[in-house]
C-alpha positions as CSV (number, residue, x, y, z in Angstrom):
1,M,0.0,0.0,0.0
2,N,1.4,3.3,-1.0
3,Q,1.6,6.1,1.6
4,K,1.5,9.7,0.7
5,Q,4.7,11.3,1.7
6,T,4.7,14.9,3.2
7,T,7.5,17.3,3.4
8,P,7.7,19.5,6.5
9,S,7.1,23.2,5.6
10,A,10.2,25.3,5.8
11,L,10.9,27.0,9.1
12,T,10.8,30.8,9.3
13,E,14.3,32.2,9.9
14,C,15.0,34.6,12.8
15,D,18.1,36.0,14.3
16,L,17.4,34.9,17.9
17,L,15.0,32.7,19.8
18,V,14.8,33.3,23.5
19,R,13.4,30.8,26.0
20,A,12.2,31.8,29.5
21,D,10.1,30.3,32.3
22,V,8.0,33.4,32.4
23,V,7.6,36.5,30.1
24,V,5.8,39.6,31.5
25,T,4.9,41.2,28.2
26,Q,3.4,44.6,29.2
27,D,1.4,44.4,26.0
28,V,-2.1,46.0,25.9
29,D,-3.6,43.0,27.6
30,R,-0.7,42.8,30.1
31,R,-0.2,39.1,29.3
32,V,2.1,37.0,31.5
33,I,3.2,33.9,29.5
34,T,4.7,30.8,31.2
35,G,6.9,28.4,29.2
36,A,7.5,31.3,26.9
37,G,9.6,32.2,23.9
38,V,10.5,35.4,22.0
39,A,11.6,35.5,18.4
40,V,13.8,38.4,17.3
41,T,14.9,39.6,13.9
42,D,16.8,42.8,13.0
43,G,16.6,44.0,16.6
44,L,12.8,43.8,16.6
45,I,10.5,41.3,18.3
46,V,8.7,39.3,15.6
47,E,6.6,37.0,17.9
48,V,5.9,36.2,21.5
49,G,4.2,33.1,22.7
50,G,4.7,29.6,24.0
51,Y,8.2,28.3,23.5
52,E,7.2,25.0,22.0
53,T,5.0,26.7,19.4
54,L,7.8,29.2,18.4
55,D,10.5,26.5,18.4
56,A,8.4,24.5,15.9
57,K,7.9,27.6,13.7
58,Y,11.3,29.4,13.7
59,Q,14.9,28.5,12.7
60,P,17.0,30.9,14.7
61,V,20.6,31.8,14.0
62,Q,21.1,31.9,17.8
63,R,19.3,30.6,20.8
64,L,19.3,32.0,24.3
65,D,18.1,29.6,27.0
66,L,16.9,31.4,30.0
67,A,15.5,28.5,31.9
68,G,14.7,29.5,35.5
69,K,14.5,33.1,34.5
70,M,11.7,35.7,34.2
71,L,11.8,38.0,31.2
72,I,10.4,41.6,31.5
73,P,10.7,44.6,29.2
74,G,13.8,46.8,29.6
75,L,13.0,49.4,32.2
76,V,12.8,53.0,31.1
77,N,14.2,55.7,33.4
78,G,12.0,58.8,32.8
79,H,14.2,61.3,34.5
80,T,17.9,61.3,35.3
81,H,21.1,63.3,35.1
82,L,23.5,60.6,34.3
83,P,26.9,62.3,34.9
84,M,25.8,63.2,38.4
85,T,27.0,59.8,39.5
86,L,30.1,61.9,40.1
87,F,28.4,63.4,43.1
88,R,27.0,60.2,44.6
89,G,27.2,60.6,48.4
90,Y,29.0,63.9,48.0
91,A,26.4,66.1,49.7
92,D,23.8,64.1,51.5
93,D,21.0,64.9,54.0
94,L,20.4,68.5,52.9
95,P,17.2,70.3,51.6
96,L,17.0,70.9,47.9
97,M,18.1,74.6,47.6
98,Q,21.0,74.3,50.1
99,W,22.1,71.1,48.3
100,L,22.0,72.8,44.9
101,E,23.4,76.2,45.8
102,D,26.1,75.3,48.3
103,H,27.3,72.0,47.0
104,I,26.3,70.8,43.6
105,W,26.3,74.0,41.5
106,P,29.8,75.2,42.6
107,V,31.4,72.0,41.4
108,E,29.2,71.6,38.3
109,F,30.4,75.0,37.0
110,Q,33.9,73.5,36.8
111,L,33.0,70.2,35.0
112,T,35.1,69.1,32.1
113,D,34.2,66.7,29.2
114,A,36.5,64.2,30.6
115,M,34.8,64.2,34.0
116,L,31.3,64.1,32.4
117,A,32.4,61.1,30.4
118,I,33.4,59.2,33.6
119,G,30.1,60.1,35.3
120,A,28.1,59.0,32.3
121,E,29.9,55.7,31.9
122,I,29.4,54.9,35.6
123,G,25.7,55.7,35.1
124,C,25.5,53.5,32.0
125,C,27.1,50.6,33.8
126,E,24.6,50.9,36.7
127,L,21.6,51.1,34.4
128,I,22.7,48.0,32.4
129,R,23.4,46.1,35.6
130,T,19.9,46.9,37.0
131,G,17.9,46.3,33.9
132,C,17.3,49.7,32.5
133,T,17.6,50.0,28.7
134,A,16.5,53.6,28.0
135,F,16.6,56.9,29.8
136,L,15.6,60.6,29.5
137,N,18.5,62.7,30.5
138,G,19.1,66.4,31.2
139,Y,22.6,67.9,31.8
140,F,25.5,69.7,30.2
141,H,27.5,68.9,27.1
142,E,25.0,66.2,26.3
143,Y,27.0,64.9,23.4
144,V,29.3,63.4,26.0
145,T,26.5,61.4,27.6
146,G,25.1,60.6,24.1
147,D,28.4,59.2,22.8
148,T,28.9,57.2,26.1
149,A,25.4,55.8,26.0
150,H,25.8,54.9,22.3
151,A,29.1,53.0,23.0
152,A,27.4,51.2,25.9
153,G,24.5,50.2,23.7
154,L,21.7,52.0,25.6
155,R,18.9,54.1,24.3
156,A,18.8,57.8,25.5
157,V,16.9,61.0,25.0
158,L,19.3,63.9,25.6
159,G,18.4,67.3,26.9
160,E,21.0,70.2,27.1
161,G,20.2,71.9,30.4
162,F,20.1,75.7,30.7
163,F,19.2,78.5,33.1
164,H,18.4,82.2,32.7
165,F,21.6,83.0,34.6
166,P,25.1,82.1,33.4
167,S,25.6,78.3,33.6
168,P,28.7,76.1,33.3
169,H,28.4,76.2,29.5
170,F,26.0,79.0,28.4
171,P,26.2,82.8,29.2
172,T,22.5,83.0,28.4
173,A,19.6,80.7,27.5
174,D,19.7,82.0,23.9
175,D,23.3,80.7,23.6
176,C,21.9,77.2,24.1
177,W,19.7,77.1,21.0
178,D,22.5,76.4,18.5
179,T,23.8,73.7,20.8
180,I,20.4,72.0,20.8
181,R,20.2,72.1,17.1
182,A,23.7,70.7,16.7
183,L,22.9,68.0,19.2
184,K,19.9,66.9,17.2
185,A,21.9,66.9,14.0
186,R,24.7,64.9,15.6
187,Y,22.4,62.0,16.3
188,E,20.1,62.2,13.3
189,G,19.5,58.7,12.1
190,N,21.0,57.1,15.2
191,E,18.5,54.4,16.2
192,R,19.3,54.6,19.9
193,I,20.0,58.3,20.6
194,R,17.4,61.1,20.4
195,T,17.1,64.6,21.8
196,A,14.9,66.9,23.8
197,V,14.7,70.6,24.8
198,T,15.5,70.9,28.6
199,P,15.1,74.2,30.5
200,H,16.0,73.6,34.1
201,A,12.9,74.8,35.9
202,A,10.2,77.4,35.9
203,F,12.0,79.3,38.7
204,T,15.4,79.3,37.1
205,V,14.5,80.1,33.5
206,N,12.6,83.3,32.5
207,P,9.1,83.0,31.0
208,D,10.2,84.4,27.6
209,E,13.0,81.9,27.5
210,L,10.7,79.0,28.4
211,Q,8.4,80.0,25.5
212,A,11.3,80.3,23.1
213,S,12.6,76.9,24.1
214,F,9.2,75.4,23.6
215,E,9.0,76.9,20.1
216,L,12.4,75.3,19.3
217,A,11.1,71.9,20.5
218,T,8.0,72.3,18.3
219,E,10.2,73.3,15.3
220,L,12.5,70.3,15.8
221,D,9.5,68.0,16.7
222,I,11.2,66.7,19.9
223,P,10.0,66.5,23.6
224,W,10.2,69.5,25.9
225,Q,11.0,68.6,29.5
226,V,11.3,70.7,32.7
227,H,11.5,70.3,36.5
228,L,8.2,71.6,37.9
229,A,6.5,71.9,41.3
230,E,9.3,69.9,43.0
231,S,8.7,71.3,46.4
232,S,6.7,74.0,48.3
233,V,9.9,76.1,48.3
234,E,9.8,76.2,44.5
235,T,6.2,77.2,44.6
236,S,7.0,80.1,47.0
237,V,9.8,81.3,44.7
238,C,7.5,81.2,41.6
239,L,4.8,83.1,43.5
240,G,7.3,85.7,44.6
241,K,8.9,86.2,41.1
242,F,5.9,85.7,38.8
243,G,2.8,85.9,41.0
244,K,1.8,82.4,39.8
245,R,2.2,78.8,41.0
246,P,4.4,76.6,38.7
247,V,1.6,74.8,36.9
248,E,-0.4,78.0,36.4
249,L,2.7,79.8,35.1
250,L,3.2,77.1,32.4
251,R,-0.5,77.1,31.6
252,S,-0.5,80.9,31.1
253,L,2.4,80.5,28.7
254,D,0.7,77.7,26.7
255,L,3.4,75.2,27.6
256,L,1.2,72.4,28.8
257,T,0.8,70.1,25.9
258,P,1.3,66.4,25.0
259,R,4.9,67.4,24.0
260,T,5.5,68.4,27.6
261,T,7.1,66.2,30.2
262,L,7.1,67.5,33.8
263,H,9.5,66.1,36.4
264,H,8.4,65.7,40.0
265,C,5.0,67.6,40.4
266,V,5.1,67.1,44.2
267,D,3.4,70.4,45.2
268,V,0.3,70.3,43.0
269,T,-3.4,70.8,43.8
270,D,-6.4,68.8,42.6
271,D,-7.3,71.7,40.3
272,E,-3.8,71.7,38.8
273,I,-3.9,67.9,38.3
274,A,-7.1,68.4,36.3
275,V,-5.3,71.0,34.2
276,L,-2.4,68.6,33.5
277,A,-4.9,65.8,32.5
278,E,-6.9,68.2,30.2
279,N,-3.8,69.2,28.4
280,G,-2.3,65.7,27.9
281,V,0.8,66.5,29.8
282,N,3.3,63.7,30.9
283,V,4.6,63.6,34.4
284,V,7.6,61.7,35.8
285,H,7.5,60.6,39.4
286,N,10.9,60.5,41.3
287,P,10.0,59.0,44.7
288,A,13.5,58.3,46.1
289,S,14.9,61.7,45.2
290,N,11.8,63.5,46.5
291,L,12.0,61.6,49.8
292,K,15.8,62.2,50.3
293,L,15.5,65.9,49.6
294,C,12.4,66.1,51.8
295,S,10.5,67.6,48.9
296,G,7.3,65.6,49.7
297,I,5.4,62.8,48.1
298,S,3.7,63.4,44.8
299,P,-0.1,62.5,44.6
300,I,0.5,60.0,41.9
301,Q,-2.7,58.0,42.2
302,K,-4.8,61.2,41.9
303,M,-2.9,62.0,38.7
304,L,-3.4,58.5,37.3
305,D,-7.1,58.6,38.2
306,A,-7.4,61.9,36.4
307,G,-5.9,60.4,33.3
308,V,-2.4,61.8,33.5
309,V,0.4,59.7,32.0
310,V,2.8,59.1,34.9
311,G,6.3,57.6,34.3
312,L,9.0,56.8,36.7
313,G,12.6,58.1,37.2
314,T,15.5,57.9,39.5
315,D,16.6,61.5,39.2
316,G,20.4,61.8,39.5
317,A,22.6,59.6,41.6
318,S,23.5,62.6,43.8
319,S,20.0,62.8,45.1
320,N,18.9,59.2,45.1
321,N,21.7,57.8,45.5
322,Q,21.0,55.0,43.0
323,L,20.0,54.6,39.3
324,N,18.1,51.4,40.2
325,M,14.6,51.5,38.8
326,F,13.6,48.4,40.8
327,R,14.0,50.4,44.0
328,D,12.0,53.3,42.6
329,M,9.2,51.0,41.5
330,A,8.9,49.7,45.0
331,L,9.1,53.1,46.6
332,A,6.5,54.5,44.2
333,A,4.1,51.8,45.2
334,L,4.8,52.1,48.9
335,V,4.8,55.8,49.4
336,G,1.8,56.1,47.0
337,K,-0.2,54.0,49.5
338,V,0.8,56.3,52.4
339,R,0.2,59.5,50.4
340,H,-3.4,58.4,49.6
341,D,-4.1,56.5,52.8
342,D,-5.1,53.5,50.6
343,A,-3.4,50.1,50.5
344,S,-4.7,49.6,47.0
345,A,-3.2,52.8,45.6
346,V,-0.3,52.6,43.1
347,N,-0.5,48.8,43.0
348,A,2.2,46.6,41.6
349,Q,0.9,46.6,38.0
350,T,0.6,50.4,38.1
351,A,4.2,50.7,39.3
352,L,5.5,48.4,36.6
353,D,3.5,50.4,34.0
354,M,5.1,53.5,35.2
355,A,8.6,52.1,34.8
356,T,7.9,50.7,31.3
357,V,5.1,51.8,29.0
358,N,4.3,55.1,30.8
359,S,8.0,56.2,31.0
360,A,8.3,55.2,27.3
361,R,5.6,57.7,26.5
362,C,7.3,60.4,28.6
363,L,10.4,59.9,26.4
364,G,8.3,60.3,23.3
365,W,9.2,56.7,22.4
366,P,6.0,54.7,22.9
367,E,7.1,51.5,21.3
368,L,9.6,50.9,24.2
369,G,8.6,49.2,27.5
370,R,6.8,46.2,25.9
371,I,7.7,42.7,24.8
372,E,5.4,42.6,21.8
373,A,5.6,41.9,18.1
374,G,6.9,44.9,16.2
375,C,8.6,46.5,19.3
376,P,12.3,46.8,19.8
377,A,13.9,43.7,21.5
378,D,14.8,45.5,24.7
379,M,14.5,42.9,27.4
380,V,15.8,42.0,30.9
381,A,16.0,38.7,32.6
382,L,15.6,38.1,36.4
383,D,17.1,34.9,37.9
384,L,14.2,33.2,39.8
385,G,16.8,31.2,41.7
386,F,17.3,34.0,44.2
387,P,15.7,33.2,47.5
388,N,13.8,36.5,47.7
389,L,12.0,35.5,44.5
390,M,10.8,32.2,46.0
391,P,8.0,31.1,45.8
392,M,6.4,33.1,43.0
393,F,2.6,33.5,42.9
394,S,2.6,36.8,40.9
395,P,5.5,37.7,38.5
396,V,4.4,41.3,38.5
397,S,4.3,41.5,42.3
398,H,7.8,40.0,42.4
399,A,9.2,42.5,39.9
400,V,8.0,45.4,41.9
401,Y,8.1,44.4,45.6
402,A,10.5,41.5,45.8
403,A,13.2,42.1,43.2
404,T,16.2,44.4,44.1
405,G,17.8,44.7,40.7
406,M,20.6,42.5,41.7
407,E,18.7,39.5,40.3
408,V,19.1,40.9,36.7
409,C,21.2,38.4,34.9
410,M,20.7,39.6,31.3
411,T,20.2,43.0,29.7
412,M,19.5,43.3,26.0
413,V,18.9,46.3,23.7
414,A,17.7,45.8,20.1
415,G,18.5,42.1,20.3
416,E,22.1,42.9,21.4
417,I,23.2,41.4,24.8
418,L,24.9,44.1,26.9
419,Y,25.2,42.1,30.1
420,L,25.0,38.4,30.7
421,Y,25.7,36.5,34.0
422,G,28.2,39.1,35.3
423,D,29.8,39.8,31.9
424,F,29.6,43.4,30.8
425,R,30.0,43.3,27.0
426,T,30.2,46.9,26.2
427,I,31.9,48.4,29.2
428,D,35.4,47.7,30.7
429,V,34.4,47.7,34.4
430,Q,38.0,47.3,35.7
431,A,39.1,50.4,33.8
432,L,36.0,52.2,35.0
433,K,36.9,51.5,38.7
434,D,40.2,53.4,38.1
435,K,38.3,56.3,36.5
436,A,35.9,56.5,39.5
437,F,38.9,56.8,41.9
438,H,40.2,59.7,39.8
439,A,36.8,61.3,39.9
440,I,36.8,61.3,43.7
441,Q,40.0,63.3,43.8
442,W,38.8,65.7,41.2
443,V,35.4,66.5,42.9
444,Q,37.1,67.0,46.3
445,S,39.6,69.4,44.7
446,K,36.8,71.5,43.2
447,A,34.5,71.6,46.2
448,K,33.5,74.9,47.7
449,K,35.8,75.7,50.6
């Protein structure tokens, strides 16, 4: 008896097939898949699903077996000043204005490109180690941070900081415009580095300069970000100088739009929250920095309930003192409950959303923060063999409340592994230790006597 012979259909080629015990996708349905696989081609995710199904469908060039691991999207740091790792632990336990005026600004005014590069590289190393794959930055000579982040393989949105008074690098705010244009041109076509316009704050940049900088952001079609309502002291300064609270000041200048990302928003009223929501403004919460500087606790759940997009950031390592998004996720959830006197406020899923999809929107990069077909293959693996991750009932709860960041065993951007089981593939950590020692000596030599 003749039997009909069949030929197996050809497998679909892909660059990489990843296997993991659990994948927290952060897709629109917030799927959590067990026994999961992720197929990657050209730095993009092509499919997410059960590993057995994907293994039968794809012929990968490479495989990555993450048995015993949980895969989550690369975390997105919505607000930081990466080179400020140079000041980690340098001026602790001080209120915001004293910290800035007496300790940080006097040394910042003397920063060199060489020192900025050391600070940025330390920051990149810490981000990679703790599972952060993209960040929104604001500082000086941002091409230094941009080139450093590019070499490290991270994604970044860079904002050249400026004030209305002479800063370390600009006699006036207007002198910054050409630099912002040049920065955007420098990274045109770079798939991992983008730019933003970054006035420091409403109380350190004049209203006409705020408006001019926003017009520039609109012309260049890039985000506009600013510190706002960080503390009651800032509110007092704004009232004294302009007769308006910070949110009202920006509203009166027509600067509250979906292009706008506001950092902190601690001292805001219910009416101001409604204004932020009505205008589609993005807000980045920085719980560790706000607590350390005693600025207060932002009413995050109220903002979320009103419809404001709220991301999460670490701020700089000088006021945190970490760039560890896992710690800030946990803090956001914990202090959010106390702020609202409600144990259900800022729950684990909300905190993870803030650190992934919401922060991605604050960067103007909404395709980040998800493990989903068509999105960049920016992923992080946590080792479930750590005792603090045993047993596991809820992967999302573990990511927010139980993980410390030290369980990260793999960090990937665009399908490229930057860190795997202790091996930093884009940074020479031993050389970086020597640079960090040199930085200590430099900062101490420049400190205000």
